[in-house]
C-alpha positions in Angstrom: 125.5 39.0 70.2 122.4 40.8 69.0 122.5 43.6 66.7 122.7 47.0 68.3 123.9 45.5 71.6 127.3 46.5 73.1 129.9 44.1 74.2 130.0 43.2 77.9 132.1 45.8 79.9 132.0 48.6 77.3 129.7 51.5 77.5 129.3 54.8 75.7 130.7 58.1 77.1 128.0 60.2 78.8 127.6 63.9 78.1 129.5 64.9 81.3 132.5 62.8 80.4 132.6 64.1 76.8 132.5 67.6 78.2 135.4 66.9 80.6 137.5 65.7 77.7 136.8 68.7 75.7 137.7 71.0 78.8 140.9 69.0 79.2 141.9 69.4 75.5 141.0 73.1 75.5 142.9 73.8 78.7 146.0 71.9 77.1 145.6 74.0 74.0 145.4 77.2 76.1 148.5 76.2 78.2 150.3 75.4 74.9 149.5 78.7 73.3 150.7 80.6 76.5 153.9 78.7 76.6 154.5 79.6 72.8 153.7 83.1 73.5 156.3 83.3 76.3 158.9 81.6 74.3 158.2 84.0 71.4 158.5 87.0 73.8 161.8 85.9 75.0 163.4 84.8 71.8 162.0 87.5 69.4 163.9 90.6 70.5 167.5 89.0 70.1 166.6 87.5 66.7 165.0 90.9 65.5 168.2 92.7 66.8 170.5 90.4 65.0 168.4 90.8 61.8 168.5 94.6 62.1 172.3 94.6 62.5 172.7 92.6 59.5 170.8 95.4 57.5 172.8 98.3 58.9 175.5 99.5 56.4 178.0 102.2 57.6 179.8 103.8 54.7 182.5 106.3 55.4 181.2 109.9 55.1 182.6 111.4 51.9 183.1 115.1 51.1 179.9 116.9 49.6 179.3 120.1 47.8 176.7 121.1 50.4 175.0 119.8 53.6 171.2 120.2 53.5 169.6 121.3 56.7 165.9 120.7 57.0 164.1 123.1 59.3 162.1 122.0 62.2 162.8 120.4 65.6 165.0 122.1 68.2 167.8 123.0 65.7 169.5 119.7 66.0 169.6 119.3 62.1 171.2 122.7 61.6 173.7 121.9 64.4 174.6 118.7 62.6 175.0 120.4 59.2 177.2 123.0 61.0 179.4 120.2 62.5 179.8 118.8 59.0 180.7 122.0 57.6 183.3 122.7 60.4 184.8 119.2 59.9 185.4 120.1 56.2 182.8 117.5 55.0 180.8 120.0 53.2 181.7 123.3 51.3 178.3 124.9 52.0 175.1 124.3 54.0 171.7 124.7 52.2 168.9 125.5 54.7 165.4 124.5 53.7 162.6 126.2 55.7 158.8 125.7 55.8 158.0 129.3 54.7 160.7 129.7 52.2 161.6 126.6 50.1 165.3 127.7 49.9 167.1 130.1 52.2 170.6 131.5 51.5 173.5 129.2 51.2 176.0 129.6 54.0 179.5 129.2 52.9 181.3 130.5 56.0 182.2 133.8 54.5 
């Protein structure tokens, strides 16, 4: 066999054959990425929820000197502090407003 000659029965891949191989591998990679995204979409929420539950700590509510109610919203914070006061969990309610840094302390009297 002379130098530079190819063995009988073998030939080099032409440009169209190389392009087809690249297209096939790119398509396989795209399908693999899409499958990984779907699996992640299905598996991530339960895993993240389990991790979040592990981080939540619920300590029993202890009695406090005062419940601080931050102003704003629809009054839900004030209602929550009033509920704590009525349950006997706080001796007073301290209301903090935007215009006045500290309002009167409500002691139920």
